[in-house]
N, C-alpha and C positions, 0 to 999 in steps of 0.2 A: 380072704373070702373063701367060703366053702365051694366045692364043685357043684355044678348044676347048670341048667340051660335056661334059667329064667331070670337073668340079670338084665336090667334096662337102665337107661338114662333118659331124661326128658330135657329138651332144649328148644330154643328158637333157632331156626336156620333160614336165613334170608326172609325173615318175616313170616315163616311158615312153621307151624307146630310140628315137632319132630320127636319120635320115640325110637331110640336105638336099642336093638337087642344084641346081646353079647353071648358068645359061646362060653364053655367052661374055662377056657384059657383067657377070657376077656378080649378076644378078637371080635371085631364087628361081624355079626352074622346077618343081620337085616336092618334096614332103615325104613321106617314107616312115616309117612307124612299125613297130617290131618288138615283137610281143607274145609272151608266154609263155602257151600254152594248156595247162592241166593237165587230166588225165583218165585214168582207168582204168590207173593205174600208170605212165603215160608222159607226159612233158612234150614239147611241140612248139613250136618258135618259128615264128611266122608273120609275114611282112612284108606291108605293104599294097600293095606293087607288084604289077603283073600276074603276075609269076612267083613271087611270095612264098609260095604254097601248094604249089608243085611239089615233088616228092620230091628233085629235084636242087638245090633251093634257089635263091638269088638272090645277086647281087653285094652287096646291101645288108647281108644277114646276115654275109657274109664280111668286109665292110668294118668292121662293128661289132666283130666278134671281133678283127680286126687292130688296130683303134683302141684297144680296151680293153687288149689285151696290150702296146701301145706307149705307154699312158698319154696318149692324144691326145683323149680325150673332154672336151668342154666347154672346150677351149682356143681355139677359133675359128680354128685353122689349117685350111687348105684341103688336101684330098687330091686329087691328080690320078690318076684311075684308070688312064689310059693309061701314065703313067710310073712309077706306084706310088711317088710321092714326096710328102712333106708340104711345103707352102709356107707360110711365115710370112705372116700377114695384113698387108696394106699399111696403114701408119699415116699418115693424112693430116696429123696434127699435126706429125709429124717431117719431113714432106716440104717444108714451107714454111720 
């Protein structure tokens, strides 16, 4: 995979939506959780990122929606936010 700071995976973690951001070396940089808050006849999704509670939303909620619609949750594939493409994870066992 090419260098860059916009690599993500999406998965379920303990029944919670989870978006994981990786650095250019594919070390975990941040983990964001997306929760559904219920109340007074309205449901609201909130992300744990700094922009997660803003009315305009955040990229992580958008990524989660896109990943679920494309059946990419829990597959381990990497999503490049800049190119909007999925990358198959590198398999070390096949490389040798």
